[in-house]
C-alpha positions as CSV (number, residue, x, y, z in Angstrom):
1,M,27.7,23.5,6.5
2,T,26.0,20.9,8.5
3,A,27.7,17.7,7.9
4,P,26.1,15.0,5.8
5,V,23.8,12.3,8.0
6,K,25.5,8.8,6.7
7,Y,23.0,6.5,5.6
8,F,23.9,3.0,5.3
9,F,21.8,0.9,2.9
10,D,21.5,-2.0,0.4
11,F,19.1,-2.2,-2.5
12,V,18.4,-5.8,-1.4
13,S,16.3,-4.2,1.5
14,Q,13.0,-2.9,0.4
15,P,13.5,-0.3,3.8
16,S,16.6,0.9,2.3
17,R,15.0,1.3,-1.3
18,A,12.3,3.3,0.1
19,L,14.0,5.5,2.5
20,Y,16.9,6.2,-0.5
21,I,14.1,7.3,-2.2
22,I,12.6,9.7,0.1
23,F,16.1,10.9,0.7
24,K,16.4,11.7,-2.9
25,I,13.4,13.4,-3.4
26,S,13.7,15.5,-0.3
27,G,16.9,16.6,-1.2
28,S,18.1,14.9,1.9
29,N,21.5,15.8,3.4
30,V,22.6,12.1,3.2
31,E,26.0,10.8,2.8
32,N,25.1,7.3,1.3
33,I,27.4,4.4,2.2
34,P,26.5,1.2,0.7
35,V,26.6,-2.1,2.6
36,A,27.1,-5.2,0.6
37,L,24.4,-7.8,2.4
38,R,25.5,-10.7,-0.1
39,R,29.3,-10.1,1.4
40,D,28.1,-10.3,5.1
41,E,29.6,-6.6,5.3
42,H,26.4,-5.9,8.0
43,L,28.3,-8.8,10.0
44,M,31.8,-7.5,10.5
45,E,33.5,-6.3,13.9
46,K,33.7,-2.9,12.6
47,F,30.2,-2.3,11.5
48,R,28.4,-3.9,14.6
49,S,30.6,-1.6,16.8
50,E,31.1,1.6,14.7
51,V,27.9,2.0,12.9
52,N,24.6,-0.6,14.1
53,R,24.5,-2.4,17.2
54,F,22.2,-4.7,15.7
55,Q,24.1,-5.1,12.6
56,K,21.6,-4.1,9.9
57,V,20.4,-1.8,7.3
58,P,18.9,0.7,6.8
59,C,21.0,2.5,9.5
60,I,22.4,6.1,9.9
61,V,24.6,7.9,12.0
62,D,24.6,11.5,12.5
63,G,27.7,12.6,14.4
64,D,28.3,10.4,17.4
65,Y,24.4,9.5,17.1
66,K,23.5,5.9,15.6
67,L,20.1,5.3,14.6
68,S,18.4,1.9,13.2
69,E,14.8,1.0,12.1
70,S,13.6,2.8,8.7
71,I,10.7,4.4,10.3
72,A,12.6,5.6,13.2
73,I,14.7,7.0,10.6
74,L,12.0,8.6,8.7
75,R,11.0,10.1,12.0
76,Y,14.0,11.5,12.9
77,M,15.0,13.0,9.3
78,Q,11.8,14.6,9.1
79,R,12.7,16.5,12.9
80,R,15.7,17.4,11.7
81,G,14.1,19.0,8.6
82,E,15.4,16.6,5.7
83,I,12.4,15.8,4.5
84,K,9.9,17.2,2.1
85,D,6.7,18.3,3.9
86,S,4.6,16.5,1.1
87,L,5.8,13.4,1.5
88,Y,5.5,13.4,5.9
89,P,2.9,15.8,6.0
90,Q,3.2,18.3,9.1
91,D,0.6,20.8,8.5
92,S,-2.5,18.2,9.3
93,H,-2.1,16.1,12.2
94,K,-4.9,13.6,10.5
95,E,-2.8,13.6,7.4
96,L,0.7,12.6,9.2
97,S,-1.8,10.1,11.4
98,K,-3.0,8.0,7.9
99,V,0.6,8.0,6.6
100,D,1.4,7.0,10.1
101,E,-1.2,4.3,10.1
102,F,-0.1,2.8,7.1
103,L,3.4,2.5,8.2
104,E,2.5,0.4,11.3
105,W,-0.3,-1.6,9.8
106,Q,2.5,-2.5,7.1
107,H,5.1,-3.5,9.0
108,L,3.3,-6.8,10.6
109,T,1.0,-7.2,7.8
110,L,2.9,-6.5,4.0
111,R,5.9,-6.2,4.8
112,R,6.3,-9.3,7.2
113,S,3.9,-11.3,4.3
114,C,5.9,-10.0,1.3
115,E,9.3,-10.7,3.3
116,S,8.6,-14.1,4.2
117,C,7.3,-15.6,0.2
118,F,10.8,-13.6,-0.9
119,R,12.5,-15.5,1.5
120,M,10.9,-19.0,0.9
121,K,10.7,-18.9,-2.9
122,W,14.1,-16.9,-3.5
123,L,16.6,-16.8,-1.5
124,D,16.1,-20.0,0.1
125,P,16.3,-22.1,-2.8
126,I,19.4,-20.0,-3.5
127,L,20.7,-21.2,-0.3
128,G,20.0,-24.4,-0.6
129,I,17.4,-24.2,1.9
130,Q,14.0,-26.7,1.3
131,R,10.7,-25.9,2.7
132,E,7.5,-27.8,2.8
133,A,4.7,-27.0,0.3
134,D,2.1,-26.4,3.0
135,V,4.3,-23.7,4.8
136,I,5.0,-21.8,0.8
137,E,1.2,-22.2,0.1
138,E,0.6,-20.7,3.7
139,S,2.8,-17.8,3.3
140,Q,1.7,-17.0,-0.4
141,K,-2.0,-17.4,1.0
142,M,-1.1,-14.5,3.7
143,M,0.7,-12.6,1.6
144,D,-2.1,-12.2,-1.0
145,L,-4.4,-11.4,2.0
146,N,-2.6,-8.4,2.1
147,L,-2.1,-7.4,-0.7
148,D,-6.0,-7.8,-1.0
149,I,-6.4,-5.4,1.7
150,I,-3.8,-3.2,0.1
151,E,-6.6,-3.1,-3.1
152,N,-10.1,-3.7,-1.4
153,I,-9.7,-1.3,1.7
154,W,-6.2,1.3,1.5
155,L,-7.0,2.0,-2.2
156,K,-10.7,2.1,-2.0
157,D,-11.7,5.7,-2.8
158,N,-8.4,6.9,-3.1
159,S,-5.6,7.3,-5.8
160,F,-2.9,7.1,-3.2
161,L,-2.6,4.6,0.2
162,T,-3.7,7.6,2.3
163,G,-5.0,10.3,0.3
164,K,-5.1,12.0,-2.7
165,S,-1.3,12.7,-2.9
166,L,2.1,10.9,-2.6
167,T,3.6,10.2,0.5
168,A,6.3,8.5,2.4
169,A,3.7,5.4,2.7
170,D,2.7,5.2,-0.8
171,I,6.8,4.4,-1.1
172,F,7.3,1.9,1.8
173,G,4.5,0.2,0.1
174,A,5.2,0.3,-3.0
175,C,9.1,-1.0,-2.6
176,E,7.7,-3.9,-0.8
177,V,5.4,-4.9,-3.6
178,E,7.9,-4.5,-5.8
179,Q,10.0,-7.2,-4.1
180,T,7.7,-10.1,-5.1
181,K,8.8,-10.2,-8.7
182,L,11.9,-11.8,-7.7
183,F,9.8,-14.6,-7.4
184,G,8.4,-14.3,-10.8
185,Y,5.0,-12.9,-8.7
186,N,2.8,-10.0,-10.5
187,A,1.2,-8.5,-7.5
188,A,-0.5,-5.9,-9.5
189,K,-2.1,-9.0,-11.8
190,N,-6.3,-8.8,-11.0
191,R,-5.7,-6.1,-9.0
192,P,-6.2,-2.7,-11.1
193,L,-6.4,-0.4,-8.2
194,M,-3.0,-1.9,-7.3
195,E,-1.8,-1.1,-10.9
196,A,-2.6,2.5,-11.2
197,W,-1.2,3.0,-8.1
198,L,2.0,1.4,-8.8
199,G,2.4,3.0,-11.8
200,K,1.6,6.4,-10.4
201,V,4.0,5.9,-7.8
202,R,6.7,5.5,-9.7
203,S,6.2,7.9,-12.2
204,E,6.1,10.5,-9.4
205,T,9.4,9.1,-7.9
206,N,11.5,8.3,-11.1
207,P,13.9,8.6,-11.8
208,Y,15.1,7.2,-8.1
209,F,12.8,4.2,-7.9
210,K,13.8,2.9,-11.3
211,E,17.9,3.2,-9.5
212,A,16.8,2.0,-6.3
213,H,15.2,-1.1,-8.4
214,V,17.6,-2.1,-10.8
215,F,18.5,-4.8,-8.8
216,V,15.3,-6.5,-8.3
217,D,14.2,-5.8,-12.1
218,K,17.3,-7.9,-13.4
219,A,17.1,-10.4,-10.7
220,S,13.5,-10.8,-11.6
221,R,14.6,-10.9,-15.0
222,R,17.1,-13.6,-15.0
223,H,16.3,-15.5,-11.5
224,K,19.5,-16.0,-10.6
225,V,21.7,-14.4,-7.3
226,F,22.5,-10.5,-7.7
227,V,26.8,-10.0,-8.3
228,N,28.4,-7.2,-10.0
């Protein structure tokens, strides 16, 4: 039997959660190896030299081959035959290109703006970092703009982001949107298409979606640092 790919992740990381869910749904041959970012395990020399020279998660090690960046990992695992075809469709170059279109779009738009708000509104206060109110407000505006694009463009004519069925695009997108719960934001409020879409994504990916988001759900209720 082929040795499993070692998957290094932390559920505090949105792309870590997305890949975890995709691997679970696909029945991927992976060995899950949690990395505690809150304990700086990713900054240790052993991790840098043996796992990921960029000292980030998610990342994989396949034998002596090391790879970082979530979308590169998704594509590598698909080529390895470890990703369910419906999640990253190979039988239609047009369907695949639509999924890629969202994945490329979200990296510098939805992900960047949601992560910025997450840091300024949740993580920075925990670390004792203060931001100017106008800086936080501008970050919020950019996040709202991108969430509105999800509502008014990506979901305008479809049940899911790129068509009529769940793909990796939906899982990556939903994991970003769910992160906003941490600072008390309801991304689906006044966005009915997004609310319906999130419900479908959760339904089709459970119990793995729920498992991967236990941290988010608990922390959003308690509004404090996650600890074991």
